N, CA, C, O and the ligand as a Tripos MOL2 file, in Angstrom:
@<TRIPOS>MOLECULE
protein
  301   299    76     0     0
PROTEIN
NO_CHARGES

@<TRIPOS>ATOM
      1 N          -2.7050    7.0990   22.4740 N.3       1 MET1
      2 CA         -1.6480    6.2190   22.1080 C.3       1 MET1
      3 C          -0.9310    6.8290   20.8290 C.2       1 MET1
      4 O          -1.5750    7.1070   19.8170 O.2       1 MET1
      5 N           0.3300    7.0070   20.9240 N.am      2 ASP2
      6 CA          0.9930    7.6690   19.7900 C.3       2 ASP2
      7 C           2.0610    6.5100   19.1060 C.2       2 ASP2
      8 O           2.9510    6.8800   18.3400 O.2       2 ASP2
      9 N           1.9070    5.3340   19.4010 N.am      3 VAL3
     10 CA          2.7250    4.3900   18.8310 C.3       3 VAL3
     11 C           2.1540    4.0200   17.3470 C.2       3 VAL3
     12 O           0.9960    3.6410   17.1750 O.2       3 VAL3
     13 N           2.9810    4.1560   16.4330 N.am      4 LYS4
     14 CA          2.4750    3.6700   15.1380 C.3       4 LYS4
     15 C           2.6370    2.2660   14.8740 C.2       4 LYS4
     16 O           3.7520    1.7540   14.7790 O.2       4 LYS4
     17 N           1.4130    1.5380   14.7360 N.am      5 GLU5
     18 CA          1.6350    0.1730   14.7140 C.3       5 GLU5
     19 C           1.4170   -0.3810   13.4030 C.2       5 GLU5
     20 O           1.6330   -1.5840   13.2610 O.2       5 GLU5
     21 N           0.9930    0.3600   12.3410 N.am      6 PHE6
     22 CA          0.8420   -0.1170   11.1710 C.3       6 PHE6
     23 C           1.6300    0.7830   10.1550 C.2       6 PHE6
     24 O           1.9070    1.9440   10.4540 O.2       6 PHE6
     25 N           1.9780    0.2510    8.9880 N.am      7 ILE7
     26 CA          2.6210    0.9500    7.8980 C.3       7 ILE7
     27 C           1.8450    0.7030    6.7130 C.2       7 ILE7
     28 O           1.1700   -0.3130    6.5420 O.2       7 ILE7
     29 N           1.9750    1.8190    5.7570 N.am      8 VAL8
     30 CA          1.4930    1.7230    4.3760 C.3       8 VAL8
     31 C           2.5990    1.7150    3.5410 C.2       8 VAL8
     32 O           3.5240    2.5140    3.6810 O.2       8 VAL8
     33 N           2.5550    0.6910    2.5110 N.am      9 ILE9
     34 CA          3.6950    0.5830    1.6460 C.3       9 ILE9
     35 C           3.2340    0.1920    0.2640 C.2       9 ILE9
     36 O           2.2050   -0.4630    0.0950 O.2       9 ILE9
     37 N           4.0870    0.6410   -0.8230 N.am     10 ARG10
     38 CA          3.8650    0.2570   -2.0660 C.3      10 ARG10
     39 C           4.7290   -0.7340   -2.5910 C.2      10 ARG10
     40 O           5.9330   -0.7470   -2.3340 O.2      10 ARG10
     41 N           4.1070   -1.6530   -3.3920 N.am     11 CYS11
     42 CA          4.6600   -2.7810   -3.7900 C.3      11 CYS11
     43 C           5.6560   -2.2970   -4.9280 C.2      11 CYS11
     44 O           5.2170   -1.6060   -5.8470 O.2      11 CYS11
     45 N           6.9840   -2.6550   -4.8720 N.am     12 PRO12
     46 CA          7.9210   -2.0860   -5.8190 C.3      12 PRO12
     47 C           7.8290   -2.6830   -7.1770 C.2      12 PRO12
     48 O           8.2950   -2.0640   -8.1330 O.2      12 PRO12
     49 N           7.2600   -3.8440   -7.3310 N.am     13 LYS13
     50 CA          6.9840   -4.3360   -8.5500 C.3      13 LYS13
     51 C           5.7540   -3.9430   -9.4670 C.2      13 LYS13
     52 O           5.8560   -3.7980  -10.6850 O.2      13 LYS13
     53 N           4.5780   -3.7870   -8.7470 N.am     14 CYS14
     54 CA          3.5550   -3.3650   -9.5450 C.3      14 CYS14
     55 C           2.8700   -2.1460   -9.1510 C.2      14 CYS14
     56 O           1.9350   -1.6970   -9.8140 O.2      14 CYS14
     57 N           3.3300   -1.5690   -8.0400 N.am     15 GLY15
     58 CA          2.8550   -0.2130   -7.4010 C.3      15 GLY15
     59 C           1.5990   -0.0350   -6.7650 C.2      15 GLY15
     60 O           1.0260    1.0450   -6.6210 O.2      15 GLY15
     61 N           1.0940   -1.4380   -6.2950 N.am     16 LYS16
     62 CA         -0.0370   -1.5770   -5.4460 C.3      16 LYS16
     63 C           0.1590   -1.1310   -4.0770 C.2      16 LYS16
     64 O           1.1410   -1.5700   -3.4790 O.2      16 LYS16
     65 N          -0.7010   -0.2510   -3.4370 N.am     17 TRP17
     66 CA         -0.4000   -0.0570   -1.9690 C.3      17 TRP17
     67 C          -1.1200   -1.1850   -1.2210 C.2      17 TRP17
     68 O          -2.1330   -1.7780   -1.5900 O.2      17 TRP17
     69 N          -0.4000   -1.3720   -0.0870 N.am     18 THR18
     70 CA         -0.7780   -2.3610    0.8820 C.3      18 THR18
     71 C          -0.4550   -1.9750    2.3310 C.2      18 THR18
     72 O           0.1580   -0.9250    2.5230 O.2      18 THR18
     73 N          -0.7990   -2.6970    3.3020 N.am     19 TYR19
     74 CA         -0.2770   -2.3990    4.7200 C.3      19 TYR19
     75 C           0.0710   -3.4760    5.3240 C.2      19 TYR19
     76 O          -0.3040   -4.5880    4.9510 O.2      19 TYR19
     77 N           0.9100   -3.2500    6.4390 N.am     20 ALA20
     78 CA          1.4360   -4.2770    7.2330 C.3      20 ALA20
     79 C           1.7290   -3.6870    8.6700 C.2      20 ALA20
     80 O           1.7810   -2.4850    8.9310 O.2      20 ALA20
     81 N           1.8920   -4.6170    9.4620 N.am     21 LYS21
     82 CA          2.3900   -4.2410   10.8450 C.3      21 LYS21
     83 C           3.7760   -3.6250   10.8660 C.2      21 LYS21
     84 O           4.5630   -3.8780    9.9540 O.2      21 LYS21
     85 N           4.0650   -2.9210   11.7500 N.am     22 THR22
     86 CA          5.5440   -2.1690   11.6160 C.3      22 THR22
     87 C           6.6700   -3.2340   12.0270 C.2      22 THR22
     88 O           7.8700   -3.1260   11.7750 O.2      22 THR22
     89 N           6.0310   -4.3000   12.7210 N.am     23 THR23
     90 CA          7.1470   -5.3320   12.9490 C.3      23 THR23
     91 C           7.4570   -6.2500   11.8070 C.2      23 THR23
     92 O           8.4120   -7.0210   11.8920 O.2      23 THR23
     93 N           6.6070   -6.2020   10.6170 N.am     24 GLN24
     94 CA          7.0020   -7.0980    9.5890 C.3      24 GLN24
     95 C           8.1380   -6.4520    8.7830 C.2      24 GLN24
     96 O           8.4320   -5.2630    8.6650 O.2      24 GLN24
     97 N           8.6830   -7.5240    8.2740 N.am     25 LYS25
     98 CA          9.9990   -7.1870    7.5090 C.3      25 LYS25
     99 C           9.7990   -7.3090    6.0610 C.2      25 LYS25
    100 O          10.5290   -6.7420    5.2480 O.2      25 LYS25
    101 N           8.8230   -8.0400    5.7500 N.am     26 SER26
    102 CA          8.5520   -8.1850    4.3910 C.3      26 SER26
    103 C           6.8840   -8.3420    4.1460 C.2      26 SER26
    104 O           6.1440   -8.5680    5.1040 O.2      26 SER26
    105 N           6.4070   -8.2100    2.8720 N.am     27 ARG27
    106 CA          5.0360   -8.2440    2.7060 C.3      27 ARG27
    107 C           4.6540   -8.9120    1.3380 C.2      27 ARG27
    108 O           5.3710   -8.7510    0.3500 O.2      27 ARG27
    109 N           3.6310   -9.5850    1.3080 N.am     28 PHE28
    110 CA          3.2080  -10.4120    0.1200 C.3      28 PHE28
    111 C           2.2480   -9.5470   -0.7080 C.2      28 PHE28
    112 O           1.1930   -9.1630   -0.2020 O.2      28 PHE28
    113 N           2.5720   -9.2430   -1.9150 N.am     29 CYS29
    114 CA          1.6390   -8.4570   -2.7160 C.3      29 CYS29
    115 C           0.4900   -9.3730   -3.2400 C.2      29 CYS29
    116 O           0.7760  -10.4990   -3.6470 O.2      29 CYS29
    117 N          -0.7920   -8.9330   -3.2460 N.am     30 SER30
    118 CA         -1.9300   -9.7880   -3.4720 C.3      30 SER30
    119 C          -2.1020   -9.5810   -5.1510 C.2      30 SER30
    120 O          -2.6080  -10.4620   -5.8480 O.2      30 SER30
    121 N          -1.6810   -8.4820   -5.6210 N.am     31 ARG31
    122 CA         -1.7460   -8.3290   -7.0490 C.3      31 ARG31
    123 C          -0.7280   -9.1110   -7.8950 C.2      31 ARG31
    124 O          -1.0890   -9.8200   -8.8340 O.2      31 ARG31
    125 N           0.3910   -8.9780   -7.5790 N.am     32 CYS32
    126 CA          1.4570   -9.5440   -8.4830 C.3      32 CYS32
    127 C           2.0010  -10.7750   -7.7880 C.2      32 CYS32
    128 O           2.9030  -11.4360   -8.3040 O.2      32 CYS32
    129 N           1.4740  -11.0780   -6.6520 N.am     33 GLU33
    130 CA          1.9030  -12.2950   -5.8720 C.3      33 GLU33
    131 C           3.3230  -12.5690   -5.7400 C.2      33 GLU33
    132 O           3.8250  -13.6700   -5.9650 O.2      33 GLU33
    133 N           3.9900  -11.4750   -5.3480 N.am     34 LYS34
    134 CA          5.4600  -11.4480   -5.0570 C.3      34 LYS34
    135 C           5.6890  -10.9220   -3.6180 C.2      34 LYS34
    136 O           5.1120   -9.9450   -3.1410 O.2      34 LYS34
    137 N           6.5700  -11.6630   -3.0100 N.am     35 GLN35
    138 CA          7.0250  -11.0500   -1.7900 C.3      35 GLN35
    139 C           8.1400   -9.8920   -1.8290 C.2      35 GLN35
    140 O           9.2090  -10.0240   -2.4250 O.2      35 GLN35
    141 N           7.8050   -8.8830   -1.2080 N.am     36 PHE36
    142 CA          8.9800   -7.8990   -1.3050 C.3      36 PHE36
    143 C           9.2580   -7.5960    0.0820 C.2      36 PHE36
    144 O           8.4700   -7.8270    0.9990 O.2      36 PHE36
    145 N          10.5060   -7.0240    0.2240 N.am     37 LYS37
    146 CA         10.9840   -6.4640    1.4520 C.3      37 LYS37
    147 C          10.4200   -5.0380    1.7770 C.2      37 LYS37
    148 O          10.3480   -4.1550    0.9220 O.2      37 LYS37
    149 N          10.0470   -4.8910    3.0060 N.am     38 ILE38
    150 CA          9.5150   -3.5050    3.3520 C.3      38 ILE38
    151 C          10.7900   -2.6140    3.5220 C.2      38 ILE38
    152 O          11.7340   -2.8790    4.2670 O.2      38 ILE38
    153 N          10.6780   -1.5820    2.7640 N.am     39 ASP39
    154 CA         11.8070   -0.4080    2.9260 C.3      39 ASP39
    155 C          11.3410    0.6110    3.9030 C.2      39 ASP39
    156 O          10.3970    1.3390    3.5950 O.2      39 ASP39
    157 N          11.9230    0.7180    5.0420 N.am     40 PRO40
    158 CA         11.5640    1.6890    6.1070 C.3      40 PRO40
    159 C          11.6960    3.0680    5.6370 C.2      40 PRO40
    160 O          11.3270    3.9440    6.4200 O.2      40 PRO40
    161 N          12.1880    3.4400    4.4170 N.am     41 ILE41
    162 CA         12.3340    4.8290    4.1130 C.3      41 ILE41
    163 C          11.0740    5.1670    3.2320 C.2      41 ILE41
    164 O          10.6530    6.3220    3.1670 O.2      41 ILE41
    165 N          10.4740    4.0990    2.5400 N.am     42 LYS42
    166 CA          9.4550    4.4250    1.7880 C.3      42 LYS42
    167 C           8.0580    4.2330    2.3410 C.2      42 LYS42
    168 O           7.0930    4.3920    1.5940 O.2      42 LYS42
    169 N           7.9070    3.9100    3.5700 N.am     43 VAL43
    170 CA          6.5890    3.5460    4.2770 C.3      43 VAL43
    171 C           5.9960    4.7700    4.8000 C.2      43 VAL43
    172 O           6.6660    5.7800    5.0160 O.2      43 VAL43
    173 N           4.7360    4.6840    5.0050 N.am     44 VAL44
    174 CA          3.9540    5.8090    5.5790 C.3      44 VAL44
    175 C           3.3570    5.0240    6.7870 C.2      44 VAL44
    176 O           2.8900    3.8860    6.7250 O.2      44 VAL44
    177 N           3.4450    5.8090    7.8900 N.am     45 TYR45
    178 CA          3.1130    5.2240    9.2400 C.3      45 TYR45
    179 C           1.5230    5.6450    9.4480 C.2      45 TYR45
    180 O           1.0600    6.7650    9.2300 O.2      45 TYR45
    181 N           0.8650    4.5940    9.8770 N.am     46 ALA46
    182 CA         -0.4540    4.8380   10.3880 C.3      46 ALA46
    183 C          -0.6620    4.3790   11.8900 C.2      46 ALA46
    184 O           0.0120    3.5110   12.4440 O.2      46 ALA46
    185 N          -1.6670    5.0740   12.4460 N.am     47 GLU47
    186 CA         -1.7360    4.6570   13.8100 C.3      47 GLU47
    187 C          -2.6960    3.4310   14.2790 C.2      47 GLU47
    188 O          -2.5450    2.7820   15.3140 O.2      47 GLU47
    189 N          -3.6700    3.2570   13.3470 N.am     48 THR48
    190 CA         -4.4610    2.2080   13.5580 C.3      48 THR48
    191 C          -4.6230    1.3230   12.2600 C.2      48 THR48
    192 O          -4.1450    1.6080   11.1620 O.2      48 THR48
    193 N          -5.3650    0.2170   12.5560 N.am     49 HIS49
    194 CA         -5.6510   -0.6960   11.5590 C.3      49 HIS49
    195 C          -6.4970   -0.0690   10.4580 C.2      49 HIS49
    196 O          -6.2650   -0.1230    9.2500 O.2      49 HIS49
    197 N          -7.6470    0.6130   11.1460 N.am     50 LYS50
    198 CA         -8.4660    1.2140   10.2140 C.3      50 LYS50
    199 C          -7.9780    2.4840    9.4010 C.2      50 LYS50
    200 O          -8.4690    2.8280    8.3260 O.2      50 LYS50
    201 N          -7.0130    3.0910   10.0130 N.am     51 GLN51
    202 CA         -6.3860    4.1970    9.2690 C.3      51 GLN51
    203 C          -5.6130    3.6490    8.2730 C.2      51 GLN51
    204 O          -5.7000    4.1400    7.1480 O.2      51 GLN51
    205 N          -4.8190    2.6560    8.4880 N.am     52 ALA52
    206 CA         -4.0520    1.9750    7.5240 C.3      52 ALA52
    207 C          -4.7380    1.5430    6.3290 C.2      52 ALA52
    208 O          -4.2550    1.7770    5.2210 O.2      52 ALA52
    209 N          -5.9480    0.8630    6.4920 N.am     53 GLN53
    210 CA         -6.7560    0.3600    5.5630 C.3      53 GLN53
    211 C          -7.3890    1.6620    4.6730 C.2      53 GLN53
    212 O          -7.3250    1.5410    3.4500 O.2      53 GLN53
    213 N          -7.8410    2.5830    5.0820 N.am     54 MET54
    214 CA         -8.2720    3.7390    4.5160 C.3      54 MET54
    215 C          -7.1360    4.4990    3.6870 C.2      54 MET54
    216 O          -7.4030    5.1230    2.6600 O.2      54 MET54
    217 N          -5.8650    4.3960    4.2080 N.am     55 MET55
    218 CA         -4.7550    4.9710    3.4610 C.3      55 MET55
    219 C          -4.4260    4.1890    2.0130 C.2      55 MET55
    220 O          -4.1450    4.6820    0.9210 O.2      55 MET55
    221 N          -4.5570    2.8760    2.3870 N.am     56 VAL56
    222 CA         -4.3510    1.9130    1.2750 C.3      56 VAL56
    223 C          -5.5250    2.2960    0.2450 C.2      56 VAL56
    224 O          -5.2770    2.6060   -0.9210 O.2      56 VAL56
    225 N          -6.6440    2.2540    0.7010 N.am     57 LYS57
    226 CA         -7.7460    2.3740   -0.2860 C.3      57 LYS57
    227 C          -7.7190    3.6920   -1.0950 C.2      57 LYS57
    228 O          -7.9500    3.6460   -2.3040 O.2      57 LYS57
    229 N          -7.4460    4.8650   -0.4820 N.am     58 VAL58
    230 CA         -7.4390    6.0050   -1.0750 C.3      58 VAL58
    231 C          -6.4400    6.0980   -2.0380 C.2      58 VAL58
    232 O          -6.7110    6.5910   -3.1330 O.2      58 VAL58
    233 N          -5.1620    5.6350   -1.7470 N.am     59 ARG59
    234 CA         -4.1240    5.5370   -2.5370 C.3      59 ARG59
    235 C          -4.2510    4.7360   -3.9150 C.2      59 ARG59
    236 O          -3.8390    5.1190   -5.0100 O.2      59 ARG59
    237 N          -4.9220    3.5180   -3.6160 N.am     60 ASN60
    238 CA         -5.1510    2.6120   -4.6970 C.3      60 ASN60
    239 C          -6.1060    3.2750   -5.6730 C.2      60 ASN60
    240 O          -5.8890    3.2660   -6.8850 O.2      60 ASN60
    241 N          -7.2260    3.8820   -5.0900 N.am     61 GLU61
    242 CA         -8.0820    4.5140   -5.9950 C.3      61 GLU61
    243 C          -7.5600    5.6450   -6.8670 C.2      61 GLU61
    244 O          -7.8700    5.7120   -8.0560 O.2      61 GLU61
    245 N          -6.7980    6.5000   -6.2970 N.am     62 GLN62
    246 CA         -6.2290    7.6570   -6.9740 C.3      62 GLN62
    247 C          -5.3280    7.0970   -8.0640 C.2      62 GLN62
    248 O          -5.3330    7.5830   -9.1950 O.2      62 GLN62
    249 N          -4.5740    6.0970   -7.7260 N.am     63 GLU63
    250 CA         -3.6480    5.5960   -8.8250 C.3      63 GLU63
    251 C          -4.5260    4.9880  -10.0320 C.2      63 GLU63
    252 O          -4.1640    5.0800  -11.2050 O.2      63 GLU63
    253 N          -5.6170    4.4120   -9.6580 N.am     64 MET64
    254 CA         -6.4760    3.7040  -10.6340 C.3      64 MET64
    255 C          -7.0700    4.7780  -11.5610 C.2      64 MET64
    256 O          -7.1180    4.6170  -12.7800 O.2      64 MET64
    257 N          -7.5070    5.8420  -10.9590 N.am     65 TYR65
    258 CA         -8.0960    7.0520  -11.7800 C.3      65 TYR65
    259 C          -6.9990    7.6980  -12.7030 C.2      65 TYR65
    260 O          -7.2770    8.3120  -13.7330 O.2      65 TYR65
    261 N          -5.7600    7.5020  -12.2440 N.am     66 GLN66
    262 CA         -4.6910    8.2950  -12.9740 C.3      66 GLN66
    263 C          -4.1300    7.4680  -13.9450 C.2      66 GLN66
    264 O          -3.3470    7.9190  -14.7810 O.2      66 GLN66
    265 N          -4.4970    6.1670  -13.9050 N.am     67 SER67
    266 CA         -3.8820    5.0600  -14.8950 C.3      67 SER67
    267 C          -4.4060    5.1970  -16.2590 C.2      67 SER67
    268 O          -5.6200    5.3360  -16.4090 O.2      67 SER67
    269 N          -3.5950    5.1710  -17.2950 N.am     68 PRO68
    270 CA         -3.9060    5.3050  -18.6180 C.3      68 PRO68
    271 C          -4.6760    4.0420  -18.9850 C.2      68 PRO68
    272 O          -5.4050    4.0630  -19.9760 O.2      68 PRO68
    273 N          -4.5710    3.0920  -18.3410 N.am     69 LEU69
    274 CA         -5.1280    1.6820  -18.5270 C.3      69 LEU69
    275 C          -6.7490    1.9180  -18.1920 C.2      69 LEU69
    276 O          -7.6840    1.5350  -18.8950 O.2      69 LEU69
    277 N          -6.8310    2.6390  -16.9480 N.am     70 PHE70
    278 CA         -8.3420    2.7290  -16.4910 C.3      70 PHE70
    279 C          -9.0330    3.5490  -17.5150 C.2      70 PHE70
    280 O         -10.1220    3.2000  -17.9710 O.2      70 PHE70
    281 N          -8.3840    4.7030  -17.9110 N.am     71 LYS71
    282 CA         -9.1310    5.5840  -18.8430 C.3      71 LYS71
    283 C          -9.4720    4.7560  -20.2450 C.2      71 LYS71
    284 O         -10.5170    5.0030  -20.8480 O.2      71 LYS71
    285 N          -8.6400    3.8740  -20.6740 N.am     72 ALA72
    286 CA         -8.8220    3.2020  -21.8070 C.3      72 ALA72
    287 C         -10.0100    2.2510  -21.6400 C.2      72 ALA72
    288 O         -10.8280    2.1280  -22.5520 O.2      72 ALA72
    289 N         -10.1160    1.5990  -20.5260 N.am     73 LYS73
    290 CA        -11.1080    0.6370  -20.1180 C.3      73 LYS73
    291 C         -12.5630    1.2930  -20.1420 C.2      73 LYS73
    292 O         -13.6040    0.7090  -20.4430 O.2      73 LYS73
    293 N         -12.4300    2.5440  -19.7870 N.am     74 LYS74
    294 CA        -13.8730    3.4810  -19.4160 C.3      74 LYS74
    295 C         -14.4920    3.6770  -20.8300 C.2      74 LYS74
    296 O         -15.7090    3.8580  -20.8570 O.2      74 LYS74
    297 N         -13.8260    3.6650  -21.9860 N.am     75 ARG75
    298 CA        -14.3830    4.0700  -23.3760 C.3      75 ARG75
    299 C         -15.6080    3.0790  -23.6480 C.2      75 ARG75
    300 O         -16.2520    3.1670  -24.6930 O.2      75 ARG75
    301 ZN          2.6940   -6.0740   -6.4760 Zn       76 ZN76
@<TRIPOS>BOND
     1     1     2 1
     2     2     3 1
     3     3     4 2
     4     3     5 am
     5     5     6 1
     6     6     7 1
     7     7     8 2
     8     7     9 am
     9     9    10 1
    10    10    11 1
    11    11    12 2
    12    11    13 am
    13    13    14 1
    14    14    15 1
    15    15    16 2
    16    15    17 am
    17    17    18 1
    18    18    19 1
    19    19    20 2
    20    19    21 am
    21    21    22 1
    22    22    23 1
    23    23    24 2
    24    23    25 am
    25    25    26 1
    26    26    27 1
    27    27    28 2
    28    27    29 am
    29    29    30 1
    30    30    31 1
    31    31    32 2
    32    31    33 am
    33    33    34 1
    34    34    35 1
    35    35    36 2
    36    35    37 am
    37    37    38 1
    38    38    39 1
    39    39    40 2
    40    39    41 am
    41    41    42 1
    42    42    43 1
    43    43    44 2
    44    43    45 am
    45    45    46 1
    46    46    47 1
    47    47    48 2
    48    47    49 am
    49    49    50 1
    50    50    51 1
    51    51    52 2
    52    51    53 am
    53    53    54 1
    54    54    55 1
    55    55    56 2
    56    55    57 am
    57    57    58 1
    58    58    59 1
    59    59    60 2
    60    59    61 am
    61    61    62 1
    62    62    63 1
    63    63    64 2
    64    63    65 am
    65    65    66 1
    66    66    67 1
    67    67    68 2
    68    67    69 am
    69    69    70 1
    70    70    71 1
    71    71    72 2
    72    71    73 am
    73    73    74 1
    74    74    75 1
    75    75    76 2
    76    75    77 am
    77    77    78 1
    78    78    79 1
    79    79    80 2
    80    79    81 am
    81    81    82 1
    82    82    83 1
    83    83    84 2
    84    83    85 am
    85    85    86 1
    86    86    87 1
    87    87    88 2
    88    87    89 am
    89    89    90 1
    90    90    91 1
    91    91    92 2
    92    91    93 am
    93    93    94 1
    94    94    95 1
    95    95    96 2
    96    95    97 am
    97    97    98 1
    98    98    99 1
    99    99   100 2
   100    99   101 am
   101   101   102 1
   102   102   103 1
   103   103   104 2
   104   103   105 am
   105   105   106 1
   106   106   107 1
   107   107   108 2
   108   107   109 am
   109   109   110 1
   110   110   111 1
   111   111   112 2
   112   111   113 am
   113   113   114 1
   114   114   115 1
   115   115   116 2
   116   115   117 am
   117   117   118 1
   118   118   119 1
   119   119   120 2
   120   119   121 am
   121   121   122 1
   122   122   123 1
   123   123   124 2
   124   123   125 am
   125   125   126 1
   126   126   127 1
   127   127   128 2
   128   127   129 am
   129   129   130 1
   130   130   131 1
   131   131   132 2
   132   131   133 am
   133   133   134 1
   134   134   135 1
   135   135   136 2
   136   135   137 am
   137   137   138 1
   138   138   139 1
   139   139   140 2
   140   139   141 am
   141   141   142 1
   142   142   143 1
   143   143   144 2
   144   143   145 am
   145   145   146 1
   146   146   147 1
   147   147   148 2
   148   147   149 am
   149   149   150 1
   150   150   151 1
   151   151   152 2
   152   151   153 am
   153   153   154 1
   154   154   155 1
   155   155   156 2
   156   155   157 am
   157   157   158 1
   158   158   159 1
   159   159   160 2
   160   159   161 am
   161   161   162 1
   162   162   163 1
   163   163   164 2
   164   163   165 am
   165   165   166 1
   166   166   167 1
   167   167   168 2
   168   167   169 am
   169   169   170 1
   170   170   171 1
   171   171   172 2
   172   171   173 am
   173   173   174 1
   174   174   175 1
   175   175   176 2
   176   175   177 am
   177   177   178 1
   178   178   179 1
   179   179   180 2
   180   179   181 am
   181   181   182 1
   182   182   183 1
   183   183   184 2
   184   183   185 am
   185   185   186 1
   186   186   187 1
   187   187   188 2
   188   187   189 am
   189   189   190 1
   190   190   191 1
   191   191   192 2
   192   191   193 am
   193   193   194 1
   194   194   195 1
   195   195   196 2
   196   195   197 am
   197   197   198 1
   198   198   199 1
   199   199   200 2
   200   199   201 am
   201   201   202 1
   202   202   203 1
   203   203   204 2
   204   203   205 am
   205   205   206 1
   206   206   207 1
   207   207   208 2
   208   207   209 am
   209   209   210 1
   210   210   211 1
   211   211   212 2
   212   211   213 am
   213   213   214 1
   214   214   215 1
   215   215   216 2
   216   215   217 am
   217   217   218 1
   218   218   219 1
   219   219   220 2
   220   219   221 am
   221   221   222 1
   222   222   223 1
   223   223   224 2
   224   223   225 am
   225   225   226 1
   226   226   227 1
   227   227   228 2
   228   227   229 am
   229   229   230 1
   230   230   231 1
   231   231   232 2
   232   231   233 am
   233   233   234 1
   234   234   235 1
   235   235   236 2
   236   235   237 am
   237   237   238 1
   238   238   239 1
   239   239   240 2
   240   239   241 am
   241   241   242 1
   242   242   243 1
   243   243   244 2
   244   243   245 am
   245   245   246 1
   246   246   247 1
   247   247   248 2
   248   247   249 am
   249   249   250 1
   250   250   251 1
   251   251   252 2
   252   251   253 am
   253   253   254 1
   254   254   255 1
   255   255   256 2
   256   255   257 am
   257   257   258 1
   258   258   259 1
   259   259   260 2
   260   259   261 am
   261   261   262 1
   262   262   263 1
   263   263   264 2
   264   263   265 am
   265   265   266 1
   266   266   267 1
   267   267   268 2
   268   267   269 am
   269   269   270 1
   270   270   271 1
   271   271   272 2
   272   271   273 am
   273   273   274 1
   274   274   275 1
   275   275   276 2
   276   275   277 am
   277   277   278 1
   278   278   279 1
   279   279   280 2
   280   279   281 am
   281   281   282 1
   282   282   283 1
   283   283   284 2
   284   283   285 am
   285   285   286 1
   286   286   287 1
   287   287   288 2
   288   287   289 am
   289   289   290 1
   290   290   291 1
   291   291   292 2
   292   291   293 am
   293   293   294 1
   294   294   295 1
   295   295   296 2
   296   295   297 am
   297   297   298 1
   298   298   299 1
   299   299   300 2
@<TRIPOS>SUBSTRUCTURE
     1 MET1         2 RESIDUE 1 A MET
     2 ASP2         6 RESIDUE 1 A ASP
     3 VAL3        10 RESIDUE 1 A VAL
     4 LYS4        14 RESIDUE 1 A LYS
     5 GLU5        18 RESIDUE 1 A GLU
     6 PHE6        22 RESIDUE 1 A PHE
     7 ILE7        26 RESIDUE 1 A ILE
     8 VAL8        30 RESIDUE 1 A VAL
     9 ILE9        34 RESIDUE 1 A ILE
    10 ARG10       38 RESIDUE 1 A ARG
    11 CYS11       42 RESIDUE 1 A CYS
    12 PRO12       46 RESIDUE 1 A PRO
    13 LYS13       50 RESIDUE 1 A LYS
    14 CYS14       54 RESIDUE 1 A CYS
    15 GLY15       58 RESIDUE 1 A GLY
    16 LYS16       62 RESIDUE 1 A LYS
    17 TRP17       66 RESIDUE 1 A TRP
    18 THR18       70 RESIDUE 1 A THR
    19 TYR19       74 RESIDUE 1 A TYR
    20 ALA20       78 RESIDUE 1 A ALA
    21 LYS21       82 RESIDUE 1 A LYS
    22 THR22       86 RESIDUE 1 A THR
    23 THR23       90 RESIDUE 1 A THR
    24 GLN24       94 RESIDUE 1 A GLN
    25 LYS25       98 RESIDUE 1 A LYS
    26 SER26      102 RESIDUE 1 A SER
    27 ARG27      106 RESIDUE 1 A ARG
    28 PHE28      110 RESIDUE 1 A PHE
    29 CYS29      114 RESIDUE 1 A CYS
    30 SER30      118 RESIDUE 1 A SER
    31 ARG31      122 RESIDUE 1 A ARG
    32 CYS32      126 RESIDUE 1 A CYS
    33 GLU33      130 RESIDUE 1 A GLU
    34 LYS34      134 RESIDUE 1 A LYS
    35 GLN35      138 RESIDUE 1 A GLN
    36 PHE36      142 RESIDUE 1 A PHE
    37 LYS37      146 RESIDUE 1 A LYS
    38 ILE38      150 RESIDUE 1 A ILE
    39 ASP39      154 RESIDUE 1 A ASP
    40 PRO40      158 RESIDUE 1 A PRO
    41 ILE41      162 RESIDUE 1 A ILE
    42 LYS42      166 RESIDUE 1 A LYS
    43 VAL43      170 RESIDUE 1 A VAL
    44 VAL44      174 RESIDUE 1 A VAL
    45 TYR45      178 RESIDUE 1 A TYR
    46 ALA46      182 RESIDUE 1 A ALA
    47 GLU47      186 RESIDUE 1 A GLU
    48 THR48      190 RESIDUE 1 A THR
    49 HIS49      194 RESIDUE 1 A HIS
    50 LYS50      198 RESIDUE 1 A LYS
    51 GLN51      202 RESIDUE 1 A GLN
    52 ALA52      206 RESIDUE 1 A ALA
    53 GLN53      210 RESIDUE 1 A GLN
    54 MET54      214 RESIDUE 1 A MET
    55 MET55      218 RESIDUE 1 A MET
    56 VAL56      222 RESIDUE 1 A VAL
    57 LYS57      226 RESIDUE 1 A LYS
    58 VAL58      230 RESIDUE 1 A VAL
    59 ARG59      234 RESIDUE 1 A ARG
    60 ASN60      238 RESIDUE 1 A ASN
    61 GLU61      242 RESIDUE 1 A GLU
    62 GLN62      246 RESIDUE 1 A GLN
    63 GLU63      250 RESIDUE 1 A GLU
    64 MET64      254 RESIDUE 1 A MET
    65 TYR65      258 RESIDUE 1 A TYR
    66 GLN66      262 RESIDUE 1 A GLN
    67 SER67      266 RESIDUE 1 A SER
    68 PRO68      270 RESIDUE 1 A PRO
    69 LEU69      274 RESIDUE 1 A LEU
    70 PHE70      278 RESIDUE 1 A PHE
    71 LYS71      282 RESIDUE 1 A LYS
    72 ALA72      286 RESIDUE 1 A ALA
    73 LYS73      290 RESIDUE 1 A LYS
    74 LYS74      294 RESIDUE 1 A LYS
    75 ARG75      298 RESIDUE 1 A ARG
    76 ZN76       301 GROUP 0 **** ****
């Protein structure tokens, strides 16, 4: 199956990665509790639900480690 059912998108407000169905036009961010429109140019396509989840997890972890806030907390 080569239909991309899921998209991975970044919240324009807080930068948190999340995923949604390709049919969705907007997404609610669990971190900043804001509804944002899904911009088709900025999305990353995923083939399965599992893949979308993994992509979100990896991206959010990467950002966390790069964040100066995280480094400050580690001290
Ligand atoms: Zn957000």
